[in-house]
C-alpha positions as CSV (number, residue, x, y, z in Angstrom):
1,M,28.6,7.0,-9.5
2,S,25.1,6.9,-10.7
3,D,22.2,9.1,-9.3
4,A,20.9,6.1,-7.4
5,S,23.9,5.2,-6.2
6,A,24.9,8.4,-5.1
7,A,21.7,9.7,-3.1
8,A,21.6,6.1,-1.7
9,S,24.8,6.9,-0.2
10,S,23.6,9.8,1.3
11,S,21.7,10.8,4.5
12,S,18.9,13.4,5.3
13,S,19.5,15.0,8.6
14,S,17.5,13.5,11.6
15,S,16.0,14.6,14.6
16,S,16.5,12.9,18.2
17,S,14.4,10.0,17.5
18,S,16.1,9.5,14.0
19,S,19.0,7.7,12.4
20,S,21.0,8.6,9.7
21,S,22.3,6.0,7.0
22,R,25.9,4.9,6.7
23,Y,25.2,2.6,4.0
24,E,27.5,2.8,1.1
25,P,26.0,0.6,-1.3
26,S,28.7,-0.8,-3.9
27,R,26.2,-1.1,-6.7
28,E,22.9,0.6,-7.2
29,L,20.0,-0.8,-5.4
30,N,17.5,-3.1,-7.8
31,R,15.1,-5.7,-8.0
32,R,17.2,-8.4,-5.9
33,D,16.8,-6.0,-3.2
34,L,13.0,-6.3,-3.1
35,R,11.2,-8.0,-0.2
36,Y,7.7,-8.1,0.2
37,E,8.3,-7.9,3.6
38,S,8.5,-4.4,3.1
39,A,6.5,-1.8,1.6
40,V,6.1,2.2,1.3
41,I,2.3,3.6,1.7
42,L,0.5,6.4,1.9
43,A,-1.7,6.0,5.4
44,P,-4.9,8.0,7.0
45,P,-4.1,8.9,10.7
46,P,-5.9,6.3,13.3
47,S,-9.0,9.2,13.8
48,R,-10.0,8.3,10.3
49,W,-9.9,4.3,10.9
50,K,-13.2,3.4,12.2
51,S,-15.4,2.8,9.1
52,I,-12.8,1.5,7.3
53,Q,-11.7,-1.0,10.0
54,E,-15.4,-2.0,10.5
55,I,-15.7,-3.2,7.2
56,R,-11.8,-4.2,7.3
57,S,-12.4,-6.4,10.4
58,A,-15.3,-9.2,8.6
59,R,-13.8,-8.7,4.8
60,D,-10.0,-8.3,4.5
61,K,-8.0,-11.0,4.5
62,S,-5.4,-8.6,5.5
63,Y,-6.6,-6.7,8.6
64,L,-4.7,-8.0,10.9
65,R,-1.2,-7.8,9.1
66,W,-1.4,-4.2,6.9
67,P,-2.9,-1.0,8.3
68,P,-5.0,0.6,5.8
69,H,-3.2,2.1,3.5
70,V,-2.3,3.2,-0.2
71,N,0.3,1.0,-1.1
72,L,2.9,3.3,-3.1
73,L,5.7,0.9,-4.0
74,Y,5.2,-2.9,-3.2
75,P,7.5,-5.0,-3.0
76,F,10.0,-2.8,-1.8
77,V,13.6,-2.8,-0.3
78,V,14.5,-5.6,2.4
79,D,14.7,-3.7,6.3
80,D,18.1,-4.4,7.3
81,G,18.0,-2.2,9.9
82,D,18.7,1.6,10.2
83,D,22.4,1.7,8.7
84,G,21.5,0.0,6.2
85,K,19.7,0.1,2.5
86,F,16.6,0.9,3.8
87,A,17.5,4.0,5.6
88,A,19.6,4.1,2.3
89,A,16.2,4.2,1.0
90,A,14.6,6.6,2.9
91,A,17.1,9.5,2.6
92,M,16.4,8.6,-1.7
93,A,12.6,9.0,-1.2
94,A,13.1,12.0,0.8
95,D,15.1,13.5,-1.7
96,A,12.3,12.2,-4.2
97,L,9.5,14.2,-2.6
98,R,11.7,17.0,-2.6
99,G,8.9,17.8,-5.3
100,A,6.2,17.3,-3.6
101,T,3.8,19.4,-1.6
102,P,1.6,18.2,1.1
103,F,-2.5,17.7,0.0
104,A,-6.0,17.4,1.3
105,C,-7.0,13.6,0.3
106,A,-10.6,11.8,1.2
107,F,-11.9,9.0,0.8
108,D,-16.0,8.1,0.3
109,A,-16.3,6.2,-3.1
110,F,-16.1,2.3,-4.0
111,A,-15.0,0.1,-6.6
112,F,-13.5,-2.8,-6.9
113,F,-11.2,-5.3,-9.0
114,E,-11.9,-8.7,-10.5
115,H,-9.5,-11.2,-10.3
116,N,-10.9,-14.3,-11.8
117,E,-14.4,-15.0,-11.7
118,H,-14.3,-16.3,-8.6
119,S,-12.3,-13.7,-6.6
120,A,-12.8,-10.1,-6.3
121,T,-12.0,-7.4,-3.9
122,V,-13.3,-4.2,-2.9
123,W,-11.9,-1.0,-2.8
124,M,-11.6,2.7,-1.8
125,H,-10.8,5.6,-4.1
126,P,-8.8,8.4,-3.1
127,S,-9.7,11.8,-4.8
128,S,-8.7,15.3,-3.3
129,R,-12.0,16.0,-2.3
130,P,-14.7,14.1,-1.0
131,M,-17.2,13.2,-3.4
132,S,-20.4,11.2,-1.9
133,G,-22.7,9.3,-3.4
134,R,-21.0,8.5,-6.9
135,G,-21.7,4.6,-8.0
136,G,-18.4,1.7,-7.6
137,A,-17.0,1.1,-11.2
138,S,-16.1,-2.4,-12.3
139,S,-12.1,-3.7,-12.9
140,D,-12.1,-2.0,-16.1
141,E,-13.8,1.1,-15.0
142,A,-11.3,1.1,-12.0
143,K,-8.9,1.3,-14.2
144,Q,-9.4,4.2,-15.8
145,P,-10.0,6.9,-12.9
146,G,-12.1,10.5,-14.0
147,T,-14.5,8.5,-16.3
148,P,-18.4,10.3,-15.2
149,E,-18.9,6.8,-13.4
150,D,-16.0,7.3,-11.3
151,P,-14.8,10.2,-8.9
152,P,-11.4,11.5,-9.7
153,V,-8.3,10.0,-8.8
154,C,-6.3,12.4,-6.0
155,A,-3.6,13.5,-8.8
156,D,-1.3,14.3,-5.8
157,V,-1.5,10.8,-5.1
158,V,-0.3,9.9,-8.4
159,R,2.7,12.1,-8.5
160,A,3.8,11.4,-5.2
161,Q,4.1,7.5,-6.7
162,L,5.7,8.5,-9.6
163,L,8.3,10.8,-7.8
164,L,8.9,7.1,-5.7
165,E,9.1,4.7,-9.0
166,T,11.2,7.5,-11.0
167,A,13.9,7.5,-8.0
168,F,13.9,3.1,-7.5
169,P,12.7,2.3,-11.0
170,F,13.1,-1.7,-10.4
171,A,10.2,-1.2,-7.9
172,H,7.7,-0.8,-10.6
173,D,4.9,-3.4,-9.5
174,Q,2.2,-1.1,-8.6
175,S,2.1,0.5,-12.6
176,S,2.9,-2.8,-14.4
177,K,0.2,-5.2,-13.3
178,T,-0.4,-6.5,-16.7
179,P,3.0,-7.2,-19.0
180,G,2.7,-5.3,-21.8
181,A,0.3,-3.1,-21.0
182,P,0.7,0.4,-20.6
183,K,1.7,1.7,-17.3
184,R,-1.1,2.5,-14.8
185,F,-1.1,3.7,-11.5
186,T,-4.3,2.6,-9.8
187,P,-4.0,4.2,-6.3
188,H,-6.6,2.3,-4.0
189,M,-7.2,1.3,-0.3
190,S,-8.4,-2.5,-0.4
191,V,-11.1,-3.0,2.2
192,G,-12.1,-6.6,1.4
193,Q,-12.6,-9.5,-1.1
194,W,-15.4,-11.3,-1.7
195,P,-15.7,-14.4,-3.9
196,A,-17.2,-12.8,-7.4
197,A,-17.6,-9.8,-9.2
198,A,-21.3,-9.6,-8.3
199,A,-21.1,-10.0,-4.9
200,A,-18.2,-7.2,-5.1
201,A,-20.6,-4.8,-7.1
202,A,-23.0,-5.1,-4.5
203,A,-20.9,-4.7,-1.8
204,A,-19.6,-1.7,-3.1
205,A,-22.8,0.1,-4.0
206,A,-24.1,-1.1,-0.5
207,F,-20.8,0.6,1.5
208,E,-22.0,3.7,-1.0
209,R,-25.3,3.9,0.2
210,D,-24.2,3.6,4.1
211,F,-21.4,6.5,3.3
212,R,-23.7,9.1,1.4
213,D,-24.7,10.1,5.1
214,A,-21.7,9.8,7.2
215,P,-18.9,12.4,7.4
216,P,-16.0,11.7,4.7
217,I,-13.0,10.6,5.9
218,E,-11.1,13.3,5.0
219,F,-7.2,14.2,6.1
220,D,-4.1,15.8,4.7
221,V,-1.7,14.1,3.8
222,D,2.4,15.8,4.8
223,A,4.3,12.6,4.6
224,V,4.4,9.4,3.7
225,Y,6.2,6.3,5.4
226,F,8.2,2.8,5.2
227,I,6.6,0.3,6.6
228,S,8.0,-3.6,7.4
229,R,7.4,-6.7,9.1
230,K,9.6,-9.7,10.3
231,G,7.3,-12.4,9.0
232,P,4.8,-13.6,6.2
233,D,2.5,-14.0,9.0
234,A,3.7,-10.9,10.8
235,P,2.1,-7.1,11.2
236,F,3.5,-4.2,9.5
237,E,5.3,-2.0,11.8
238,F,6.2,1.5,10.6
239,R,9.1,1.8,10.3
240,A,10.4,5.6,8.8
241,R,8.6,8.6,8.2
242,V,9.2,10.4,5.1
243,P,7.8,13.8,4.8
244,L,6.5,15.2,1.5
245,G,8.6,18.4,0.6
246,G,11.1,18.5,2.3
247,G,12.6,17.8,6.0
248,D,14.1,15.3,8.0
249,V,13.6,11.4,7.8
250,E,12.1,9.9,10.8
251,M,13.4,6.2,11.8
252,I,11.2,4.7,14.4
253,R,12.9,1.9,16.4
254,D,11.2,-0.9,18.5
255,A,12.5,1.5,21.7
256,D,10.5,4.6,20.2
257,R,7.5,2.3,19.6
258,R,7.3,1.0,23.0
259,D,7.6,4.7,24.4
260,A,4.7,6.1,22.7
261,S,2.6,2.9,22.3
262,D,0.0,5.1,24.3
263,D,0.1,8.2,22.8
264,D,-2.8,8.7,20.6
265,D,-2.3,11.5,18.9
266,D,-2.5,11.5,14.9
267,D,0.5,13.5,14.7
268,Y,2.2,10.2,16.5
269,F,0.6,7.1,15.2
270,W,3.3,5.7,13.1
271,R,5.5,5.4,16.6
272,R,2.7,2.9,17.8
273,P,2.2,-0.7,16.6
274,Y,-0.2,-1.5,14.5
275,R,-2.8,-3.5,16.9
276,P,-6.2,-3.6,15.7
277,K,-9.2,-4.7,17.4
278,P,-10.1,-8.6,17.4
279,P,-12.1,-9.2,14.6
280,P,-15.8,-10.8,14.4
281,E,-16.1,-14.6,14.5
282,G,-16.2,-16.2,10.8
283,A,-13.7,-13.2,9.8
284,R,-11.9,-13.7,6.4
285,C,-8.5,-12.5,7.7
286,L,-9.6,-16.3,10.5
287,Q,-9.7,-18.2,7.2
288,P,-7.0,-20.3,6.7
289,K,-4.8,-19.5,4.1
290,P,-4.9,-21.9,0.9
291,K,-2.1,-24.6,0.6
292,R,0.3,-23.7,-1.6
293,R,0.4,-25.5,-5.0
294,R,3.3,-26.0,-7.1
295,N,3.2,-24.7,-10.2
296,R,5.1,-26.3,-13.2
297,N,4.1,-23.2,-15.8
298,R,5.7,-20.7,-14.3
299,N,3.9,-18.2,-17.2
300,R,0.2,-19.6,-16.6
301,S,-2.1,-16.7,-15.9
302,G,-4.4,-16.6,-13.6
303,G,-6.8,-13.7,-13.1
304,R,-7.0,-10.7,-15.3
305,G,-4.0,-9.1,-17.2
306,G,-1.8,-12.5,-17.1
307,G,1.6,-12.8,-14.8
308,R,0.3,-9.6,-13.5
309,G,-3.3,-9.1,-12.8
310,G,-5.4,-7.4,-10.2
311,G,-6.2,-8.3,-7.1
312,D,-4.7,-11.3,-4.6
313,G,-3.5,-13.7,-7.0
314,E,0.0,-15.7,-6.7
315,T,2.1,-13.7,-8.7
316,G,5.4,-15.8,-7.5
317,T,4.4,-18.1,-9.7
318,G,3.3,-16.6,-12.6
319,R,-0.4,-16.4,-11.6
320,G,-1.8,-12.9,-12.0
321,G,-2.0,-10.8,-8.6
322,G,-2.5,-7.3,-8.0
323,D,-0.7,-6.4,-4.6
324,G,0.4,-10.2,-4.1
325,E,3.4,-11.5,-2.6
326,T,5.3,-11.9,-5.9
327,G,8.2,-14.1,-5.6
328,T,7.0,-15.9,-2.6
329,G,4.1,-18.1,-3.9
330,R,1.8,-16.9,-1.2
331,S,-1.4,-15.3,-1.8
332,G,-1.3,-11.8,-2.1
333,E,-2.0,-8.9,0.4
334,G,-2.4,-5.6,0.1
């Protein structure tokens, strides 16, 4: 039996609100198990959301569906319940992350991805310490963190993602955006979409100025989270907390979520449903999704990097897309 199969058939010990996986696969998990309704993320606690959500509520098309997050693995293993592949994957992730240690993370610097001449996404850098006042970066610069123009990306985030991708090598979309290019994971927290690179650059610079005198968004990362949703338009819900450095996986059942819905403690925010404040009139997330179009040329590129560039494209039909929903033809998010 392969290491991945052996790990998938094991289960971690659990607390009273956890569940152990009884899934015993007859084969390794692979890309056929991936869905755009599942992801592994890094998430700041709600006490750090205010300034992020103020931007996202107006500018981010995914505001109503995704909490503030950094995608580590997306798409990810299908959520098939507490005793299936998803729970087995949580046990595998916990084993992979035993080699990681909790770390501090900060968000206060902005950059952007340019997908094509009509689309760009502004995002925030995760760094190991606040670096307010640094300028935003273009798409190419943003993909080379650590240059003088950019704050260095938090190495612990990159390490955690590498440990996870090593455990799930088939879930490599976040580090393999451009076919044929060297693998590079660019951790980022998207805050909104703009119609062109110039507009995104201006927005990033304005946000830098606004954040310069504000308290930095700092928090300790001691776990990653499995999230899933029941459909393409449904909000993601936290389904498992996977600790760094060893410990029990906590699977979140719907009953647990209801019981904790009024709990405002950051320590247990993953037990609550994601219910953001209503967006303002005219918000990006309230605009209708563009109609799907048939693409007869499945290798056609759109955006940077050909079939899988960064950001919003429709990667399901071979268009460039970033965190797009590969395999579904839906416009990308995340």
